N, C-alpha and C positions, 0 to 999 in steps of 0.2 A: 895789311891793307896801302894799295899804293897812293903815289901823290896826289891822283884826279882824282879820287877815289875820297881822299882826307881832303880835297877843294871843294867836291861836293858835298859832303858831308857837313864840311863846318856852314858850308852859305845854306843849307837847310838849318842845320841850329842857328844861321845869325836869324834866317827867316823868322823862325820862333820868336829866337829872343825881342825880334822886331815890333811885333805883330803881339807879344805881352807885356809891354810896356817899356821896351826897350831896360828889364830888371838884368842883373848880371847874373842871375841863376842859368840862361841860354849860353854863353859860355862857358861854368862849370860844367854844366852839361853835355857840353862839347867836350871840353879834357877828360873828363870822366869816361866819355862815352867814347873818345879815343882809346884812353890807358887799357878801355877794359876787350876793345876789338885788338890789341897790339897782348895783350897779355893769354885774351883766348886759345890763342895754340898751344902757348907755353903752357897751359894748366889747364886742362881738360879739367880737373876734379874744384877749380873755385866754386865756392857759393855764396852768390851773392843773397843777402834779407832777400833783395826786392830786386826780378829779372831787368836786363837792359829792356826791356819793351815794358813794363810798369815805369820807371824813366822817363822813357821818352811819351810817352805820356799822360807825367804828371806836369798839372796846370796850377802853378805858382798862386795864381789869383785863386783860383779856386781853393786849395790849400788851404791857403789866407786865413779863409770862413770857417775851419774846422775847430774843432776842439782844441783845444789846450793841450791839451793828453795826443790828439790826432798827431797834431803838427811835432810835437816832443817824438813821439815815437820814429816819424818821417825824418824829422833829423838822425837821429840815432841810428835808423838803420842809414841813412845817409853819410855818415859819419863811419859807422864800422864797416862798409861798402867801402868809403875811398880808402879808409888803414888796410883794408885788404887787398887793392888794387895797386896800392904803396907798393906792399910788402910782395906782390907776386914781382910787378914792373921790375925793384930792386933783384929778385931773385934771378929772373931772366937779363937782366942786364950784366948779370956776375955770370950765370953761362955764354956770356959774346966774347 
């Protein structure tokens, strides 16, 4: 992802962030999606619990109204996906 694409993507995430009531999840989603974009070419075998498209469509306000179990599973998936992305980034950096 080049710098122009990165900035455009960040602007789109920040627009979502603003429209969602200014929750910190916008910045989190930007960083997670950016990490995925960086890692994806390095590790095609990386399997996330939820696709980047699913995370992009995630509406925190709607999710907050879900059952405790649904919220727990979403947070569990997010945690596992973040850990997978982190490991893949570390692996990619080690290969550079």
